[in-house]
N, C-alpha and C positions, 0 to 999 in steps of 0.2 A: 589387376586385370588381365584378359588372353595373351596380352604382350609381354607380360613377366614384371612392368614398368604398375606404380604406383602413382596416383592421383589423391591430393593433400586435402582437407575439405575445412576449409575454415569458416566462422559463424552461421554452422549448421544451428538449427534447431530440434527439438525433439516430439513429437510431435505422436502421443502416443495411438489416435484416431487411427489415421492414416497407419496401413499395412506393406505399405511398401516405402522404401528410400528413393526418394525424389533430387537429383541432381538439375540445377538449373541449365541449361548453355549459355544465357547471356550471363551470369556468372562466369562460368569456366572463358568467354569469349571477353572479360571484361579482367579476368586475372592472363591477359596472354595466351589461352589456348586458341587453337581455330576450330572450329567443330563444323565439319560436313552432312549432309544426309542427300540424298537421293535413293531410290528404283529402293527402300524401305529398308535404306543400311542407310548406320550414322558413323561419320570416325571422329578422332578426335586427337588435332595432330597438334604438337608443342618444337618451336622452332626442327622443319621437316624429320620430326621422331613421330614416328605414328605408337600415340598410349595410349589407344582402346578403341573398340565397334559397339555398335548396339545394334538390333532387326527390331523393325514397328512391329510393334503386339500389340493389341488394343485399343492404337489411339495416344501409343508411350514408345519411345525405344527403349530397348530393355539391353543392356550395358553388359558384354557378354564378359565373365567374370572367371579367375581362375578357380578350374575344378577343383583344387583344393584348397581354398580359400575360407570357406565353410568350416569345415573339420581344422582346418589349423586354428580359428578363431575359437569352436569348443575347445579346444585341447589346451591352448592357452587360459580361456578362466577359467577347467578345471585344474592346472598345473599352479594357477598362480591366485584363485580361491585365501586357501590364510593368508595370501599376503597380502589381498586386497583387507580385506577384514583387518589387519592388521594396520594398515594405512587408515584407514575410515575409523576404526578405535579412537587412536591419535588424533582424528580430523575431530571428531565431535567434544576433543578438549580446547580447540582451538578455540584460543578467548576475540579471535575475527575475526571467526565463521559466526557466532554466537551473537556480535555485535551487528555484521551484515543482515544476521536471521531473523535478527528482534528488531528490525528496520534502523539499524545503524543509530544503537542506543550509546548513550554515554559510559565509560567503563567504572566510573563509581554505582553506575545502575546496575550494571555484572556484578561488581561486587555483590553488592546489598543481595542480589539474587544467586550468586552463592551462598551468602552466606546463612539466608533461611532456606539453603536447601531446594532451592526451587530449579536451582540446575546444579550440573556436576560440577565438584571441584575441574577450574579452568587454566592452562597456560596461558598466563600475561606475557608471556615473554616474545609475542609474536604481533602485537597491539601495539603497534604505530600509529602513522599520521594519514587517516582516512583521506582519497584526494578526494571520493565521492563524497562525502559529508563535507568537504567542504565546498564544492558547487554546488551542493543541494541546500545547505543551510550558509548560505555569503547573507544575512543579515547582522541589522544594528537594534538593540531593542533594551529601554530600561527595566528590570523587574520592582520594585518597590512592592512593600510588605503591606497585610493588608487583615483587617481584625475579620475572619467567619461569622457568620451565622453561626448560635446558638441548637439549631434544630435543623432535621428537613424540611424540603422547600421554602423555607424562607425567603430562599429569596435566588431563583434562578437564573444564571449566565445567557443573554444566546449572542450570535450573531453568525452571518451568512457572510460564508466565503464565494469569492466569483462572481459573474461568469468568467469559463478560463475559454482562449476563445479552440479551442478542441475540447468535443465533447470526449463523452465517455462514449464505454463499447455502447452504453444503453441508451445513449445522447444524453446524459448531466453535464450541465453547464457550472455546475456551478452544489453546495453542500450547505447547509441548515445545524451550527450543534446549539442545545440545551442543557446546559453546565449545574449541579444544582450548585451551591455557597458553600452549605454545610462538609459534606459527603466528596464533593468534586467528581462525583459519578454524572458518567456524560451521556447522551443519546446524542446521533446523529442519523440524518437526514438525506439525502438525495435529490436535487431540484432540478426539475430543467426551468423552473425557473423564480425569482423571485416572488413575487406575488402567490409562491406557493406557501409565503412563510406562516399564514394564518390557520392553513387547514396542517401542518405539519407542529400546529402549535394546538392544537387541538386533540389530535392524535396524543401529542405530549402529556397534554396535559390529564383527559379518561385516562391514563395506562398506568403514570405512576399517583396520583389519588388517588383509582380504583386500587393501589393494590399496598401499596402506606399509609389505606386510612387517613392522610392527611391530606388539604387543602394545599394551591399556588398560594404566597401573597404578594410576594413584586417580582414584579419581570426587568432587569436591565439592561439597557440594548444603545445602542449610538441610536441617532435621530432619519434615519434615513426611511425611504419614502415609505420600506418593505413595513415597518415596524408603528412608527408615526403616524407618517400622508404623502398625501404628494404636494408640491407645491403650486399656487396656484399668484394669480394678480396681487389679491390680499394677504398673502402669506401663504400658509405649512397647513393645509389644513389636515384635522382629524381623522384616518380611516378608518380599514376593516379591523385591522388589527389592536390599534389602540381601544374602538367600539365596544370591541370583545372581549379584552380584557377590562375595562368601565365596568361594564354589563355584568360579571363573577366575580365583581368585589379585588380585583389585583390591582396593585400600581403600578405604574409605570416611570420606571426609573429611568431617563435619556440621559447619553450626555451630553458636554458641549462641543458644538462643530472644532474640526480640531485639534482632541483629543482623545484617544484612541486608548490611551492609556487608564482613563476613567471604567472602561472598560474590559481591563486587562487578560480578566480571565479566561474570556471566551477568546479575545483575538490571541493574546499566548498560545491558547489550542489549540485553534485553528490552522496557526502559522508552524505550528511544532510539526501537526502531522502533514500539512504541506513541504515542509521540509525530512520527511519522515519519505513522503512521498517523490517527490525527488531523489531524494538518494536514492532507494529502490530501485528505481528505472534508469539512473546512471550507473548502477553497480552491476543491473541485468541487461542493458540494454536494449529492454523492450520497448516498444512501441508507445509514445505517449500518450494515444487513445483508451489506454489501458491503467489509467492514472486515477481512476475509478477504483479496477480493483486491487491497484495497489492502495488503494485510502480504506478499502475494507479491513482485510490485513494488518494493516499501524490501526486502528483500531482496534479488531479482534482479537488480536497477538499480547502487542506490545502495549497496548495505554490501556485497556479497560482489563486483561483478561489477565495479565503481568503486574504492569506500573498502578496502577490504581491504589488510591488509596479510601476507599469509597465502603460503609460500612456495609454494602451490598454483598461486597469481593468477599467482605470478611464476614458475613454471615454466609454464605454458600459455602466457600471454602476453612471456616476457622470453629463456628460454633457447631456446625452439623456432623458430628461424628470426626471433629479432630480430621481431617481430607489434608493431603496433602498437597502441594502446587506438584503439578509434574509435566514439565513439556517435553 
């Protein structure tokens, strides 16, 4: 500040679209500063010491900074550029950094990505207990092996996760997944209502059957109303999803009530995705309504692009030109 004193700002956000640096008066107040304004001027005090002043300009108070502030900052950037580059290079080999970047994946998966030369050699000396993982992945689950299908689209697993109390930035409250049993390749759709399950399945069915020149034979799901039908006075009546599959010659496989493990592939995938979402939000302190954006990142970068062993990934990056994955 022009007074020669500095104010340290914490919990700041970097917003490239905002052309000015903004400081919150209420936040300064919460940190113990006294912010006074009047007669088109502003003053900031702490323990009766004047820390800074400002003048009203275009509806905002413009803080009066030290004249040499910009010059000294530029000089610092030039003089320290080589050091920063070295620090960044060291940071890029941090296993903990890549653990966080890829949605808090396990050490074993990181090792596999290094072995496959998807990631550069990493320094695992800093890989310790991740508190954000503990916060985001507190679940108990039993995983049992099962025999996979022998061809694509023989069996599709599907499940809906949600609705969640906090809607996403696009007002979506749930998501639905469709997973091919043979390849484990997944399609995910954000939805606002569970009743959208049939619409999304039609879109999924049209795309995969056209692209693979095969037909879906079996769909496995729980016995929820969005898949089987609504409950009535005389029992559960078949609904639109069931009737559509029946009309298309697709066999519906339903799990027994209270046995989610029977639909384990979809249940585990959805749980893994939300574990990653919670860990990413906890690590970055982002607002909870961005959970849908974190979910997209988990799917695009961590599940489908890097971790899936699906045939589609192998064909795209293995057989066509022997291209090597690079992130």
